[in-house]
Each structure stands twice: as structure tokens, then as C-alpha cells.
N, C-alpha and C positions, 0 to 999 in steps of 0.2 A: 180496259174494256172499250171496244169500238163497235159502233153501229155498222153492220155489214149490209143490211137491206131491210126494206119495209115492203109490205104487200098484203095480199088477202089473208095470209097466214099469220100476220102480225109483224113483230119486230124480231130481227135476228142480230144478236151481238156476238162478237168474238172475244173470248177471254183467255188469258194465259192460265196455266195451272195455278200459279200464285194468286192471280186475280180471283179465280174461282174459289180458292181456299179462303182468301180475305173476305169475299162476299159471304160465304157460308159461315165463317166464324163470326162475322159482324152481325148477321141477322140472328144468330143464337142469343144475342143480348136482348132481343125484342121479347116482351115490351119492357122498356127501360124507364119511361116517365112514370114516376110514382102516381098511383091513383089519387093520393092526397093532394097532388099538385093541381088537379082539376077542381075548381070551385063552382058552386051554383051561382054565386054572385060575387062581384068584386067588393061588395060591402059586407062585412061580417054580420051586421045587424039583420040583414035580409035572409040569412041562412039559419036553418034550424039544424041541430046536430043530427036529428033523425033523417032529415032530407039529404044531408051531406053523406050520411052512411049509406042511404039507398043509392045515391049516385055512385059511390065507390064500389058497391056490390055489383051494380049494373056494368060498370066499367070492367070489373074483374071478370065477369062472365063473358063480356064481349072480347076482352083481350085473350082469354083462354081459347075462345073459338077462333080468333084470328091467328093465334099461335099454332093451333092444329092445322088451320088452312095453309099457313106458311110452310110448315113442315111437310104437308102433303104435296104442295106445289113443287118444292125444291127436291123432293124425293122421287118424283116421277122419273122413271128410267130414261125417257126420251127428252127430258128437260135440258140436260147438258150432253150434247152429242160431241164425241171426240172428233177433232178436225186437225189431223197431224199432231203437233205438240200442244195444240190449243183445244178449246172447247167452244161450241156454238150454243148459245142460250137463246131459246125462242120464247117470246112472251106476246100474249094478246094485249091489246091496248088497255083493257081493264086490269089485267095482271100487272102491267107496267105501272099504271097509276097507283095501284094498291101497294106495289113494292116501293114506290116513292114515299108513301105514307109510313111504311115500316121503317125505311131509312130515316125519315124525319123524326119518328119517335125515338129511335136510337140516338140520333144526333142531338136532339133536344135533351134527352135523358143524360147523355154524356156531358153536355154543357152544364146541366144542373149538378151532376156529380162532381164536376170540376170547380164548382163554386160560382157559376154564372160569370165567367171571365169576359172581358171586353178589351178593346185596344189599350185602354188606360190601366187595366188590371189583368195582366196575363195570369194564367193558372200556375200554381206551384205544382210541378210534376213530381210525383212520388211513386215508389213501387206499387202502392195501393191503387193509385188512380191513373197509372200509365195507360192501361187498356182503354180508358175513356178518352184520353187525349188522342190515341190512335183511332178509335172508333169515330170520333168527331170528324177527323180529317178524311177517313175512308168513306164515311157516309156522304160527306160533301162531294167527293170525287165521283162516287156512283150516282148521286143525285144529279150532278151536272151533266153526266153522260145521258141519263134517262130523260132529263128535261130537254136536252138538245135533240134527242130522237123525236120528241113531241113537238119540236119547233119552238120551244120556249128558251129565251135567253136568261130569264131570271125566274125565281120561284113564284108560282101562282099564289094568290092570296090564301088558299086553303092549306098551303104547305108551310106557311110562315108561323 
């Protein structure tokens, strides 16, 4: 995926057919971070089970709304315009930032599903978790391109 231009109409990216397919397949995983991963407080003593349940319900409602919004956004007939053998994806700045958040959710959720690997503890790839290993890398690549379009060289604080 490459940034082709920016302007009054937003950002225009060029994607190959395979990149478009990867993007669409990857965002199908959204939302991936389990609601139980989000805690009211870092200390268990400060949380009540009822308040935690309310948080999880609110997150579930918000995620369902975001999922519908994502599906509507990507299903718009003019969203992916054919351009020879490729496609042009046009996004407004707010849509681009929102898509970054979607990719981040899938990336963090994939990282969690892989057992929170790091440089010293690489994930054990199995047939069951292979898609998460792929999603982790694909999201990183798309995030890098979107961030570069915004003039960012590293992840903003809200994306970490």
C-alpha cells in the first residue's frame, strides 16, 4: 500500500488486489482485544466485580458499533476504486486515524493471542495461532504506511 496523494479530499492510497484482500481479511478480526483485558484499575483491590462488568458491557456495545461502522466504511462502493490492476483507497483524516485504531486493536489482540511474545520469548507458531502471527505483521505494515501518511515516524501515544 502506497500513499499516492493528499489534499482536500483526504488521503489516497494505492493497493494491489492482494493488499486489498489482506486489509479486508485482517480487519475482519476486529475487535480482537478481549473486553476482559481492559481493567478499571491496575490494582485488583480498587475494582468491584460489578463495575468491571459494567465496563465490559460498555466496551461490548462500543465495539459492536465500531464493527458496524467499519463494515459500512469498507463496503462503500466508491471506497476502493479500480485503477488498472490496482485499487485506490480514499480516506478522510478522521477515517485514517480510526482505521489506525482498528489495526492497533487487531495487532494487540494478536499479540495477546500469541502469548505476549517479545524479543527474548518468540511465539510458538501453530496451525491454531498462525493467523494471529500473520495479522500481527500485516497490521504493523498497514499502520506504518498510515502513520507515514500522517507524517509520523513512530506510533503516537494513543496507539501504543
